[in-house]
Chimera marker file (.cmm) of the C-alpha trace (Angstrom):
<marker_set name="trace">
<marker id="1" x="-57.842" y="86.881" z="-45.313" r="1" g="1" b="0" radius="0.5"/>
<marker id="2" x="-59.863" y="86.038" z="-48.662" r="1" g="1" b="0" radius="0.5"/>
<marker id="3" x="-62.292" y="83.733" z="-49.561" r="1" g="1" b="0" radius="0.5"/>
<marker id="4" x="-60.025" y="81.791" z="-52.539" r="1" g="1" b="0" radius="0.5"/>
<marker id="5" x="-56.853" y="82.239" z="-50.304" r="1" g="1" b="0" radius="0.5"/>
<marker id="6" x="-58.777" y="80.381" z="-47.361" r="1" g="1" b="0" radius="0.5"/>
<marker id="7" x="-60.290" y="77.642" z="-50.089" r="1" g="1" b="0" radius="0.5"/>
<marker id="8" x="-56.484" y="77.247" z="-51.691" r="1" g="1" b="0" radius="0.5"/>
<marker id="9" x="-55.141" y="76.714" z="-47.817" r="1" g="1" b="0" radius="0.5"/>
<marker id="10" x="-57.922" y="74.175" z="-47.015" r="1" g="1" b="0" radius="0.5"/>
<marker id="11" x="-57.567" y="72.292" z="-50.167" r="1" g="1" b="0" radius="0.5"/>
<marker id="12" x="-53.802" y="72.382" z="-49.329" r="1" g="1" b="0" radius="0.5"/>
<marker id="13" x="-54.415" y="71.312" z="-45.897" r="1" g="1" b="0" radius="0.5"/>
<marker id="14" x="-56.643" y="68.418" z="-47.091" r="1" g="1" b="0" radius="0.5"/>
<marker id="15" x="-53.936" y="67.258" z="-49.675" r="1" g="1" b="0" radius="0.5"/>
<marker id="16" x="-51.292" y="67.215" z="-46.803" r="1" g="1" b="0" radius="0.5"/>
<marker id="17" x="-53.179" y="65.472" z="-44.728" r="1" g="1" b="0" radius="0.5"/>
<marker id="18" x="-54.209" y="62.549" z="-47.283" r="1" g="1" b="0" radius="0.5"/>
<marker id="19" x="-50.724" y="62.442" z="-48.321" r="1" g="1" b="0" radius="0.5"/>
<marker id="20" x="-49.642" y="62.032" z="-44.579" r="1" g="1" b="0" radius="0.5"/>
<marker id="21" x="-50.026" y="58.426" z="-43.786" r="1" g="1" b="0" radius="0.5"/>
<marker id="22" x="-46.597" y="56.736" z="-44.371" r="1" g="1" b="0" radius="0.5"/>
<marker id="23" x="-46.131" y="52.841" z="-45.164" r="1" g="1" b="0" radius="0.5"/>
<marker id="24" x="-47.274" y="50.955" z="-41.898" r="1" g="1" b="0" radius="0.5"/>
<marker id="25" x="-44.251" y="48.055" z="-42.010" r="1" g="1" b="0" radius="0.5"/>
<marker id="26" x="-41.510" y="49.418" z="-43.586" r="1" g="1" b="0" radius="0.5"/>
<marker id="27" x="-41.627" y="53.188" z="-41.782" r="1" g="1" b="0" radius="0.5"/>
<marker id="28" x="-44.261" y="53.291" z="-39.353" r="1" g="1" b="0" radius="0.5"/>
<marker id="29" x="-42.924" y="50.344" z="-37.362" r="1" g="1" b="0" radius="0.5"/>
<marker id="30" x="-39.410" y="50.165" z="-38.035" r="1" g="1" b="0" radius="0.5"/>
<marker id="31" x="-35.912" y="51.892" z="-36.165" r="1" g="1" b="0" radius="0.5"/>
<marker id="32" x="-37.136" y="51.714" z="-32.317" r="1" g="1" b="0" radius="0.5"/>
<marker id="33" x="-34.374" y="53.187" z="-30.124" r="1" g="1" b="0" radius="0.5"/>
<marker id="34" x="-34.121" y="54.931" z="-26.480" r="1" g="1" b="0" radius="0.5"/>
<marker id="35" x="-33.480" y="58.663" z="-26.825" r="1" g="1" b="0" radius="0.5"/>
<marker id="36" x="-29.914" y="59.733" z="-25.121" r="1" g="1" b="0" radius="0.5"/>
<marker id="37" x="-31.298" y="63.097" z="-24.250" r="1" g="1" b="0" radius="0.5"/>
<marker id="38" x="-33.594" y="65.061" z="-23.619" r="1" g="1" b="0" radius="0.5"/>
<marker id="39" x="-32.725" y="66.948" z="-26.743" r="1" g="1" b="0" radius="0.5"/>
<marker id="40" x="-32.836" y="63.711" z="-28.918" r="1" g="1" b="0" radius="0.5"/>
<marker id="41" x="-36.422" y="63.089" z="-27.239" r="1" g="1" b="0" radius="0.5"/>
<marker id="42" x="-38.111" y="66.464" z="-27.668" r="1" g="1" b="0" radius="0.5"/>
<marker id="43" x="-36.678" y="66.429" z="-31.443" r="1" g="1" b="0" radius="0.5"/>
<marker id="44" x="-37.744" y="62.970" z="-32.477" r="1" g="1" b="0" radius="0.5"/>
<marker id="45" x="-41.384" y="63.597" z="-30.487" r="1" g="1" b="0" radius="0.5"/>
<marker id="46" x="-41.545" y="66.819" z="-32.996" r="1" g="1" b="0" radius="0.5"/>
<marker id="47" x="-40.031" y="65.195" z="-36.370" r="1" g="1" b="0" radius="0.5"/>
<marker id="48" x="-42.631" y="61.543" z="-36.287" r="1" g="1" b="0" radius="0.5"/>
<marker id="49" x="-45.600" y="63.974" z="-34.784" r="1" g="1" b="0" radius="0.5"/>
<marker id="50" x="-45.275" y="65.349" z="-38.175" r="1" g="1" b="0" radius="0.5"/>
<marker id="51" x="-44.363" y="62.862" z="-39.853" r="1" g="1" b="0" radius="0.5"/>
<marker id="52" x="-46.464" y="60.317" z="-39.011" r="1" g="1" b="0" radius="0.5"/>
<marker id="53" x="-49.754" y="62.386" z="-38.201" r="1" g="1" b="0" radius="0.5"/>
<marker id="54" x="-51.898" y="60.455" z="-40.508" r="1" g="1" b="0" radius="0.5"/>
<marker id="55" x="-50.843" y="57.263" z="-39.198" r="1" g="1" b="0" radius="0.5"/>
<marker id="56" x="-51.563" y="58.637" z="-35.549" r="1" g="1" b="0" radius="0.5"/>
<marker id="57" x="-54.846" y="59.884" z="-36.761" r="1" g="1" b="0" radius="0.5"/>
<marker id="58" x="-56.101" y="56.046" z="-38.062" r="1" g="1" b="0" radius="0.5"/>
<marker id="59" x="-54.581" y="53.915" z="-34.723" r="1" g="1" b="0" radius="0.5"/>
<marker id="60" x="-56.823" y="57.227" z="-32.583" r="1" g="1" b="0" radius="0.5"/>
<marker id="61" x="-60.035" y="56.392" z="-34.583" r="1" g="1" b="0" radius="0.5"/>
<marker id="62" x="-59.698" y="52.815" z="-34.543" r="1" g="1" b="0" radius="0.5"/>
<marker id="63" x="-59.137" y="53.090" z="-30.487" r="1" g="1" b="0" radius="0.5"/>
<marker id="64" x="-62.450" y="55.201" z="-30.790" r="1" g="1" b="0" radius="0.5"/>
<marker id="65" x="-64.149" y="52.134" z="-32.232" r="1" g="1" b="0" radius="0.5"/>
<marker id="66" x="-62.556" y="49.792" z="-30.510" r="1" g="1" b="0" radius="0.5"/>
<marker id="67" x="-63.808" y="51.617" z="-26.976" r="1" g="1" b="0" radius="0.5"/>
<marker id="68" x="-67.523" y="51.360" z="-28.677" r="1" g="1" b="0" radius="0.5"/>
<marker id="69" x="-67.281" y="47.349" z="-28.730" r="1" g="1" b="0" radius="0.5"/>
<marker id="70" x="-69.952" y="47.213" z="-26.828" r="1" g="1" b="0" radius="0.5"/>
<marker id="71" x="-72.532" y="49.578" z="-28.058" r="1" g="1" b="0" radius="0.5"/>
<marker id="72" x="-72.382" y="48.052" z="-31.725" r="1" g="1" b="0" radius="0.5"/>
<marker id="73" x="-74.917" y="50.497" z="-33.314" r="1" g="1" b="0" radius="0.5"/>
<marker id="74" x="-73.325" y="53.417" z="-31.724" r="1" g="1" b="0" radius="0.5"/>
<marker id="75" x="-70.191" y="51.874" z="-33.435" r="1" g="1" b="0" radius="0.5"/>
<marker id="76" x="-71.527" y="51.387" z="-36.659" r="1" g="1" b="0" radius="0.5"/>
<marker id="77" x="-72.744" y="55.176" z="-36.902" r="1" g="1" b="0" radius="0.5"/>
<marker id="78" x="-69.432" y="56.349" z="-35.818" r="1" g="1" b="0" radius="0.5"/>
<marker id="79" x="-67.662" y="54.108" z="-38.645" r="1" g="1" b="0" radius="0.5"/>
<marker id="80" x="-69.926" y="55.946" z="-41.026" r="1" g="1" b="0" radius="0.5"/>
<marker id="81" x="-69.349" y="59.044" z="-39.858" r="1" g="1" b="0" radius="0.5"/>
<marker id="82" x="-65.532" y="58.255" z="-39.988" r="1" g="1" b="0" radius="0.5"/>
<marker id="83" x="-66.111" y="57.120" z="-43.385" r="1" g="1" b="0" radius="0.5"/>
<marker id="84" x="-68.054" y="60.284" z="-44.374" r="1" g="1" b="0" radius="0.5"/>
<marker id="85" x="-65.047" y="62.395" z="-43.090" r="1" g="1" b="0" radius="0.5"/>
<marker id="86" x="-62.606" y="60.335" z="-45.393" r="1" g="1" b="0" radius="0.5"/>
<marker id="87" x="-64.735" y="60.627" z="-48.059" r="1" g="1" b="0" radius="0.5"/>
<marker id="88" x="-66.317" y="64.122" z="-48.105" r="1" g="1" b="0" radius="0.5"/>
<marker id="89" x="-63.282" y="65.951" z="-46.664" r="1" g="1" b="0" radius="0.5"/>
<marker id="90" x="-60.030" y="64.304" z="-46.709" r="1" g="1" b="0" radius="0.5"/>
<marker id="91" x="-60.096" y="62.033" z="-49.940" r="1" g="1" b="0" radius="0.5"/>
<marker id="92" x="-61.763" y="64.169" z="-52.471" r="1" g="1" b="0" radius="0.5"/>
<marker id="93" x="-60.131" y="66.496" z="-54.688" r="1" g="1" b="0" radius="0.5"/>
<marker id="94" x="-62.637" y="68.001" z="-56.618" r="1" g="1" b="0" radius="0.5"/>
<marker id="95" x="-65.479" y="70.312" z="-55.168" r="1" g="1" b="0" radius="0.5"/>
<marker id="96" x="-68.748" y="68.792" z="-53.739" r="1" g="1" b="0" radius="0.5"/>
<marker id="97" x="-71.657" y="68.797" z="-56.307" r="1" g="1" b="0" radius="0.5"/>
<marker id="98" x="-75.155" y="68.215" z="-55.194" r="1" g="1" b="0" radius="0.5"/>
<marker id="99" x="-77.955" y="68.800" z="-57.897" r="1" g="1" b="0" radius="0.5"/>
<marker id="100" x="-75.444" y="71.066" z="-60.048" r="1" g="1" b="0" radius="0.5"/>
<marker id="101" x="-74.626" y="73.058" z="-56.804" r="1" g="1" b="0" radius="0.5"/>
<marker id="102" x="-71.167" y="73.398" z="-55.554" r="1" g="1" b="0" radius="0.5"/>
<marker id="103" x="-70.818" y="73.157" z="-51.939" r="1" g="1" b="0" radius="0.5"/>
<marker id="104" x="-67.149" y="74.895" z="-50.355" r="1" g="1" b="0" radius="0.5"/>
<marker id="105" x="-64.988" y="73.006" z="-47.859" r="1" g="1" b="0" radius="0.5"/>
<marker id="106" x="-65.996" y="75.214" z="-45.320" r="1" g="1" b="0" radius="0.5"/>
<marker id="107" x="-69.714" y="74.151" z="-45.401" r="1" g="1" b="0" radius="0.5"/>
<marker id="108" x="-68.544" y="70.872" z="-45.497" r="1" g="1" b="0" radius="0.5"/>
<marker id="109" x="-66.499" y="70.872" z="-42.419" r="1" g="1" b="0" radius="0.5"/>
<marker id="110" x="-68.628" y="72.822" z="-40.490" r="1" g="1" b="0" radius="0.5"/>
<marker id="111" x="-71.392" y="70.337" z="-41.345" r="1" g="1" b="0" radius="0.5"/>
<marker id="112" x="-69.319" y="66.971" z="-40.859" r="1" g="1" b="0" radius="0.5"/>
<marker id="113" x="-68.167" y="68.878" z="-37.042" r="1" g="1" b="0" radius="0.5"/>
<marker id="114" x="-71.986" y="69.704" z="-36.120" r="1" g="1" b="0" radius="0.5"/>
<marker id="115" x="-73.307" y="65.972" z="-36.755" r="1" g="1" b="0" radius="0.5"/>
<marker id="116" x="-70.057" y="64.396" z="-34.860" r="1" g="1" b="0" radius="0.5"/>
<marker id="117" x="-70.856" y="66.885" z="-32.036" r="1" g="1" b="0" radius="0.5"/>
<marker id="118" x="-74.788" y="66.000" z="-32.050" r="1" g="1" b="0" radius="0.5"/>
<marker id="119" x="-73.589" y="62.128" z="-32.456" r="1" g="1" b="0" radius="0.5"/>
<marker id="120" x="-71.285" y="62.606" z="-29.184" r="1" g="1" b="0" radius="0.5"/>
<marker id="121" x="-74.037" y="63.999" z="-26.998" r="1" g="1" b="0" radius="0.5"/>
<marker id="122" x="-77.211" y="61.918" z="-28.300" r="1" g="1" b="0" radius="0.5"/>
<marker id="123" x="-75.139" y="58.640" z="-28.050" r="1" g="1" b="0" radius="0.5"/>
<marker id="124" x="-73.630" y="59.499" z="-24.630" r="1" g="1" b="0" radius="0.5"/>
<marker id="125" x="-70.167" y="58.432" z="-25.549" r="1" g="1" b="0" radius="0.5"/>
<marker id="126" x="-68.337" y="61.443" z="-23.604" r="1" g="1" b="0" radius="0.5"/>
<marker id="127" x="-66.357" y="58.687" z="-21.505" r="1" g="1" b="0" radius="0.5"/>
<marker id="128" x="-65.527" y="56.504" z="-24.299" r="1" g="1" b="0" radius="0.5"/>
<marker id="129" x="-63.656" y="59.901" z="-25.894" r="1" g="1" b="0" radius="0.5"/>
<marker id="130" x="-62.331" y="60.581" z="-23.237" r="1" g="1" b="0" radius="0.5"/>
<marker id="131" x="-60.631" y="57.445" z="-22.811" r="1" g="1" b="0" radius="0.5"/>
<marker id="132" x="-59.618" y="57.421" z="-26.663" r="1" g="1" b="0" radius="0.5"/>
<marker id="133" x="-57.680" y="60.755" z="-26.323" r="1" g="1" b="0" radius="0.5"/>
<marker id="134" x="-55.849" y="59.446" z="-23.143" r="1" g="1" b="0" radius="0.5"/>
<marker id="135" x="-54.826" y="55.912" z="-24.948" r="1" g="1" b="0" radius="0.5"/>
<marker id="136" x="-54.149" y="57.626" z="-28.254" r="1" g="1" b="0" radius="0.5"/>
<marker id="137" x="-51.881" y="60.470" z="-26.774" r="1" g="1" b="0" radius="0.5"/>
<marker id="138" x="-50.034" y="57.492" z="-24.567" r="1" g="1" b="0" radius="0.5"/>
<marker id="139" x="-49.612" y="55.321" z="-27.749" r="1" g="1" b="0" radius="0.5"/>
<marker id="140" x="-48.480" y="57.772" z="-29.860" r="1" g="1" b="0" radius="0.5"/>
<marker id="141" x="-46.249" y="60.023" z="-27.437" r="1" g="1" b="0" radius="0.5"/>
<marker id="142" x="-44.648" y="56.584" z="-27.123" r="1" g="1" b="0" radius="0.5"/>
<marker id="143" x="-43.840" y="55.818" z="-30.525" r="1" g="1" b="0" radius="0.5"/>
<marker id="144" x="-43.010" y="59.285" z="-31.245" r="1" g="1" b="0" radius="0.5"/>
<marker id="145" x="-40.241" y="58.965" z="-28.775" r="1" g="1" b="0" radius="0.5"/>
<marker id="146" x="-39.326" y="55.655" z="-29.384" r="1" g="1" b="0" radius="0.5"/>
<marker id="147" x="-39.014" y="55.717" z="-33.164" r="1" g="1" b="0" radius="0.5"/>
<marker id="148" x="-35.691" y="57.141" z="-34.714" r="1" g="1" b="0" radius="0.5"/>
<marker id="149" x="-36.588" y="59.376" z="-37.634" r="1" g="1" b="0" radius="0.5"/>
<marker id="150" x="-34.211" y="58.488" z="-40.757" r="1" g="1" b="0" radius="0.5"/>
<marker id="151" x="-32.601" y="61.886" z="-41.483" r="1" g="1" b="0" radius="0.5"/>
<marker id="152" x="-31.921" y="62.558" z="-37.588" r="1" g="1" b="0" radius="0.5"/>
<marker id="153" x="-28.179" y="63.303" z="-36.804" r="1" g="1" b="0" radius="0.5"/>
<marker id="154" x="-26.869" y="62.349" z="-33.413" r="1" g="1" b="0" radius="0.5"/>
<marker id="155" x="-26.582" y="65.006" z="-31.087" r="1" g="1" b="0" radius="0.5"/>
<marker id="156" x="-22.939" y="63.554" z="-30.269" r="1" g="1" b="0" radius="0.5"/>
<marker id="157" x="-21.644" y="63.857" z="-33.561" r="1" g="1" b="0" radius="0.5"/>
<marker id="158" x="-18.042" y="62.019" z="-34.323" r="1" g="1" b="0" radius="0.5"/>
<marker id="159" x="-18.394" y="60.543" z="-30.452" r="1" g="1" b="0" radius="0.5"/>
<marker id="160" x="-20.249" y="57.814" z="-32.067" r="1" g="1" b="0" radius="0.5"/>
<marker id="161" x="-18.469" y="57.485" z="-35.767" r="1" g="1" b="0" radius="0.5"/>
<marker id="162" x="-17.683" y="54.373" z="-36.710" r="1" g="1" b="0" radius="0.5"/>
<marker id="163" x="-14.786" y="55.449" z="-38.708" r="1" g="1" b="0" radius="0.5"/>
<marker id="164" x="-12.805" y="56.399" z="-36.063" r="1" g="1" b="0" radius="0.5"/>
<marker id="165" x="-13.352" y="60.821" z="-35.854" r="1" g="1" b="0" radius="0.5"/>
<marker id="166" x="-11.328" y="62.705" z="-34.172" r="1" g="1" b="0" radius="0.5"/>
<marker id="167" x="-13.038" y="62.124" z="-30.349" r="1" g="1" b="0" radius="0.5"/>
<marker id="168" x="-12.652" y="58.463" z="-30.725" r="1" g="1" b="0" radius="0.5"/>
<marker id="169" x="-9.008" y="58.249" z="-31.116" r="1" g="1" b="0" radius="0.5"/>
<marker id="170" x="-7.000" y="57.389" z="-27.902" r="1" g="1" b="0" radius="0.5"/>
<link id1="1" id2="2" r="1" g="1" b="0" radius="0.2"/>
<link id1="2" id2="3" r="1" g="1" b="0" radius="0.2"/>
<link id1="3" id2="4" r="1" g="1" b="0" radius="0.2"/>
<link id1="4" id2="5" r="1" g="1" b="0" radius="0.2"/>
<link id1="5" id2="6" r="1" g="1" b="0" radius="0.2"/>
<link id1="6" id2="7" r="1" g="1" b="0" radius="0.2"/>
<link id1="7" id2="8" r="1" g="1" b="0" radius="0.2"/>
<link id1="8" id2="9" r="1" g="1" b="0" radius="0.2"/>
<link id1="9" id2="10" r="1" g="1" b="0" radius="0.2"/>
<link id1="10" id2="11" r="1" g="1" b="0" radius="0.2"/>
<link id1="11" id2="12" r="1" g="1" b="0" radius="0.2"/>
<link id1="12" id2="13" r="1" g="1" b="0" radius="0.2"/>
<link id1="13" id2="14" r="1" g="1" b="0" radius="0.2"/>
<link id1="14" id2="15" r="1" g="1" b="0" radius="0.2"/>
<link id1="15" id2="16" r="1" g="1" b="0" radius="0.2"/>
<link id1="16" id2="17" r="1" g="1" b="0" radius="0.2"/>
<link id1="17" id2="18" r="1" g="1" b="0" radius="0.2"/>
<link id1="18" id2="19" r="1" g="1" b="0" radius="0.2"/>
<link id1="19" id2="20" r="1" g="1" b="0" radius="0.2"/>
<link id1="20" id2="21" r="1" g="1" b="0" radius="0.2"/>
<link id1="21" id2="22" r="1" g="1" b="0" radius="0.2"/>
<link id1="22" id2="23" r="1" g="1" b="0" radius="0.2"/>
<link id1="23" id2="24" r="1" g="1" b="0" radius="0.2"/>
<link id1="24" id2="25" r="1" g="1" b="0" radius="0.2"/>
<link id1="25" id2="26" r="1" g="1" b="0" radius="0.2"/>
<link id1="26" id2="27" r="1" g="1" b="0" radius="0.2"/>
<link id1="27" id2="28" r="1" g="1" b="0" radius="0.2"/>
<link id1="28" id2="29" r="1" g="1" b="0" radius="0.2"/>
<link id1="29" id2="30" r="1" g="1" b="0" radius="0.2"/>
<link id1="30" id2="31" r="1" g="1" b="0" radius="0.2"/>
<link id1="31" id2="32" r="1" g="1" b="0" radius="0.2"/>
<link id1="32" id2="33" r="1" g="1" b="0" radius="0.2"/>
<link id1="33" id2="34" r="1" g="1" b="0" radius="0.2"/>
<link id1="34" id2="35" r="1" g="1" b="0" radius="0.2"/>
<link id1="35" id2="36" r="1" g="1" b="0" radius="0.2"/>
<link id1="36" id2="37" r="1" g="1" b="0" radius="0.2"/>
<link id1="37" id2="38" r="1" g="1" b="0" radius="0.2"/>
<link id1="38" id2="39" r="1" g="1" b="0" radius="0.2"/>
<link id1="39" id2="40" r="1" g="1" b="0" radius="0.2"/>
<link id1="40" id2="41" r="1" g="1" b="0" radius="0.2"/>
<link id1="41" id2="42" r="1" g="1" b="0" radius="0.2"/>
<link id1="42" id2="43" r="1" g="1" b="0" radius="0.2"/>
<link id1="43" id2="44" r="1" g="1" b="0" radius="0.2"/>
<link id1="44" id2="45" r="1" g="1" b="0" radius="0.2"/>
<link id1="45" id2="46" r="1" g="1" b="0" radius="0.2"/>
<link id1="46" id2="47" r="1" g="1" b="0" radius="0.2"/>
<link id1="47" id2="48" r="1" g="1" b="0" radius="0.2"/>
<link id1="48" id2="49" r="1" g="1" b="0" radius="0.2"/>
<link id1="49" id2="50" r="1" g="1" b="0" radius="0.2"/>
<link id1="50" id2="51" r="1" g="1" b="0" radius="0.2"/>
<link id1="51" id2="52" r="1" g="1" b="0" radius="0.2"/>
<link id1="52" id2="53" r="1" g="1" b="0" radius="0.2"/>
<link id1="53" id2="54" r="1" g="1" b="0" radius="0.2"/>
<link id1="54" id2="55" r="1" g="1" b="0" radius="0.2"/>
<link id1="55" id2="56" r="1" g="1" b="0" radius="0.2"/>
<link id1="56" id2="57" r="1" g="1" b="0" radius="0.2"/>
<link id1="57" id2="58" r="1" g="1" b="0" radius="0.2"/>
<link id1="58" id2="59" r="1" g="1" b="0" radius="0.2"/>
<link id1="59" id2="60" r="1" g="1" b="0" radius="0.2"/>
<link id1="60" id2="61" r="1" g="1" b="0" radius="0.2"/>
<link id1="61" id2="62" r="1" g="1" b="0" radius="0.2"/>
<link id1="62" id2="63" r="1" g="1" b="0" radius="0.2"/>
<link id1="63" id2="64" r="1" g="1" b="0" radius="0.2"/>
<link id1="64" id2="65" r="1" g="1" b="0" radius="0.2"/>
<link id1="65" id2="66" r="1" g="1" b="0" radius="0.2"/>
<link id1="66" id2="67" r="1" g="1" b="0" radius="0.2"/>
<link id1="67" id2="68" r="1" g="1" b="0" radius="0.2"/>
<link id1="68" id2="69" r="1" g="1" b="0" radius="0.2"/>
<link id1="69" id2="70" r="1" g="1" b="0" radius="0.2"/>
<link id1="70" id2="71" r="1" g="1" b="0" radius="0.2"/>
<link id1="71" id2="72" r="1" g="1" b="0" radius="0.2"/>
<link id1="72" id2="73" r="1" g="1" b="0" radius="0.2"/>
<link id1="73" id2="74" r="1" g="1" b="0" radius="0.2"/>
<link id1="74" id2="75" r="1" g="1" b="0" radius="0.2"/>
<link id1="75" id2="76" r="1" g="1" b="0" radius="0.2"/>
<link id1="76" id2="77" r="1" g="1" b="0" radius="0.2"/>
<link id1="77" id2="78" r="1" g="1" b="0" radius="0.2"/>
<link id1="78" id2="79" r="1" g="1" b="0" radius="0.2"/>
<link id1="79" id2="80" r="1" g="1" b="0" radius="0.2"/>
<link id1="80" id2="81" r="1" g="1" b="0" radius="0.2"/>
<link id1="81" id2="82" r="1" g="1" b="0" radius="0.2"/>
<link id1="82" id2="83" r="1" g="1" b="0" radius="0.2"/>
<link id1="83" id2="84" r="1" g="1" b="0" radius="0.2"/>
<link id1="84" id2="85" r="1" g="1" b="0" radius="0.2"/>
<link id1="85" id2="86" r="1" g="1" b="0" radius="0.2"/>
<link id1="86" id2="87" r="1" g="1" b="0" radius="0.2"/>
<link id1="87" id2="88" r="1" g="1" b="0" radius="0.2"/>
<link id1="88" id2="89" r="1" g="1" b="0" radius="0.2"/>
<link id1="89" id2="90" r="1" g="1" b="0" radius="0.2"/>
<link id1="90" id2="91" r="1" g="1" b="0" radius="0.2"/>
<link id1="91" id2="92" r="1" g="1" b="0" radius="0.2"/>
<link id1="92" id2="93" r="1" g="1" b="0" radius="0.2"/>
<link id1="93" id2="94" r="1" g="1" b="0" radius="0.2"/>
<link id1="94" id2="95" r="1" g="1" b="0" radius="0.2"/>
<link id1="95" id2="96" r="1" g="1" b="0" radius="0.2"/>
<link id1="96" id2="97" r="1" g="1" b="0" radius="0.2"/>
<link id1="97" id2="98" r="1" g="1" b="0" radius="0.2"/>
<link id1="98" id2="99" r="1" g="1" b="0" radius="0.2"/>
<link id1="99" id2="100" r="1" g="1" b="0" radius="0.2"/>
<link id1="100" id2="101" r="1" g="1" b="0" radius="0.2"/>
<link id1="101" id2="102" r="1" g="1" b="0" radius="0.2"/>
<link id1="102" id2="103" r="1" g="1" b="0" radius="0.2"/>
<link id1="103" id2="104" r="1" g="1" b="0" radius="0.2"/>
<link id1="104" id2="105" r="1" g="1" b="0" radius="0.2"/>
<link id1="105" id2="106" r="1" g="1" b="0" radius="0.2"/>
<link id1="106" id2="107" r="1" g="1" b="0" radius="0.2"/>
<link id1="107" id2="108" r="1" g="1" b="0" radius="0.2"/>
<link id1="108" id2="109" r="1" g="1" b="0" radius="0.2"/>
<link id1="109" id2="110" r="1" g="1" b="0" radius="0.2"/>
<link id1="110" id2="111" r="1" g="1" b="0" radius="0.2"/>
<link id1="111" id2="112" r="1" g="1" b="0" radius="0.2"/>
<link id1="112" id2="113" r="1" g="1" b="0" radius="0.2"/>
<link id1="113" id2="114" r="1" g="1" b="0" radius="0.2"/>
<link id1="114" id2="115" r="1" g="1" b="0" radius="0.2"/>
<link id1="115" id2="116" r="1" g="1" b="0" radius="0.2"/>
<link id1="116" id2="117" r="1" g="1" b="0" radius="0.2"/>
<link id1="117" id2="118" r="1" g="1" b="0" radius="0.2"/>
<link id1="118" id2="119" r="1" g="1" b="0" radius="0.2"/>
<link id1="119" id2="120" r="1" g="1" b="0" radius="0.2"/>
<link id1="120" id2="121" r="1" g="1" b="0" radius="0.2"/>
<link id1="121" id2="122" r="1" g="1" b="0" radius="0.2"/>
<link id1="122" id2="123" r="1" g="1" b="0" radius="0.2"/>
<link id1="123" id2="124" r="1" g="1" b="0" radius="0.2"/>
<link id1="124" id2="125" r="1" g="1" b="0" radius="0.2"/>
<link id1="125" id2="126" r="1" g="1" b="0" radius="0.2"/>
<link id1="126" id2="127" r="1" g="1" b="0" radius="0.2"/>
<link id1="127" id2="128" r="1" g="1" b="0" radius="0.2"/>
<link id1="128" id2="129" r="1" g="1" b="0" radius="0.2"/>
<link id1="129" id2="130" r="1" g="1" b="0" radius="0.2"/>
<link id1="130" id2="131" r="1" g="1" b="0" radius="0.2"/>
<link id1="131" id2="132" r="1" g="1" b="0" radius="0.2"/>
<link id1="132" id2="133" r="1" g="1" b="0" radius="0.2"/>
<link id1="133" id2="134" r="1" g="1" b="0" radius="0.2"/>
<link id1="134" id2="135" r="1" g="1" b="0" radius="0.2"/>
<link id1="135" id2="136" r="1" g="1" b="0" radius="0.2"/>
<link id1="136" id2="137" r="1" g="1" b="0" radius="0.2"/>
<link id1="137" id2="138" r="1" g="1" b="0" radius="0.2"/>
<link id1="138" id2="139" r="1" g="1" b="0" radius="0.2"/>
<link id1="139" id2="140" r="1" g="1" b="0" radius="0.2"/>
<link id1="140" id2="141" r="1" g="1" b="0" radius="0.2"/>
<link id1="141" id2="142" r="1" g="1" b="0" radius="0.2"/>
<link id1="142" id2="143" r="1" g="1" b="0" radius="0.2"/>
<link id1="143" id2="144" r="1" g="1" b="0" radius="0.2"/>
<link id1="144" id2="145" r="1" g="1" b="0" radius="0.2"/>
<link id1="145" id2="146" r="1" g="1" b="0" radius="0.2"/>
<link id1="146" id2="147" r="1" g="1" b="0" radius="0.2"/>
<link id1="147" id2="148" r="1" g="1" b="0" radius="0.2"/>
<link id1="148" id2="149" r="1" g="1" b="0" radius="0.2"/>
<link id1="149" id2="150" r="1" g="1" b="0" radius="0.2"/>
<link id1="150" id2="151" r="1" g="1" b="0" radius="0.2"/>
<link id1="151" id2="152" r="1" g="1" b="0" radius="0.2"/>
<link id1="152" id2="153" r="1" g="1" b="0" radius="0.2"/>
<link id1="153" id2="154" r="1" g="1" b="0" radius="0.2"/>
<link id1="154" id2="155" r="1" g="1" b="0" radius="0.2"/>
<link id1="155" id2="156" r="1" g="1" b="0" radius="0.2"/>
<link id1="156" id2="157" r="1" g="1" b="0" radius="0.2"/>
<link id1="157" id2="158" r="1" g="1" b="0" radius="0.2"/>
<link id1="158" id2="159" r="1" g="1" b="0" radius="0.2"/>
<link id1="159" id2="160" r="1" g="1" b="0" radius="0.2"/>
<link id1="160" id2="161" r="1" g="1" b="0" radius="0.2"/>
<link id1="161" id2="162" r="1" g="1" b="0" radius="0.2"/>
<link id1="162" id2="163" r="1" g="1" b="0" radius="0.2"/>
<link id1="163" id2="164" r="1" g="1" b="0" radius="0.2"/>
<link id1="164" id2="165" r="1" g="1" b="0" radius="0.2"/>
<link id1="165" id2="166" r="1" g="1" b="0" radius="0.2"/>
<link id1="166" id2="167" r="1" g="1" b="0" radius="0.2"/>
<link id1="167" id2="168" r="1" g="1" b="0" radius="0.2"/>
<link id1="168" id2="169" r="1" g="1" b="0" radius="0.2"/>
<link id1="169" id2="170" r="1" g="1" b="0" radius="0.2"/>
</marker_set>
């Protein structure tokens, strides 16, 4: 793997993440039904996890900040870290330039990761992080299972056809 291909892959990944947040009311909070089979459940889970990964990330970050409500200084510090992640890694198209020196995406990623880990250790918010992961996983899976994707076909095909398909005739 060459450094140029790695940088191109990272740029592609950040562009995908940036464009992964879907409209909240028109897409994310619409069209809920129960799945009719395990196959449909797993198909919905897979498709919705990919389609709404940006929305799920935002929800997870909000849950983390809410778990820090009784530690306002820590919440402010982590809000600053989240804004740094968004500004320095996700929302940036051009390379980061500091004092006429270009800083690569890999160095930004490593730096932000280290700052985040040190902040979690120093602030002692492991329990909050654990609760966030549990609550976010529960909410994300629940939404992904219950939301019907727009371009998914029913596994029952003509059985549920309203215009009198071959299986519907009595």
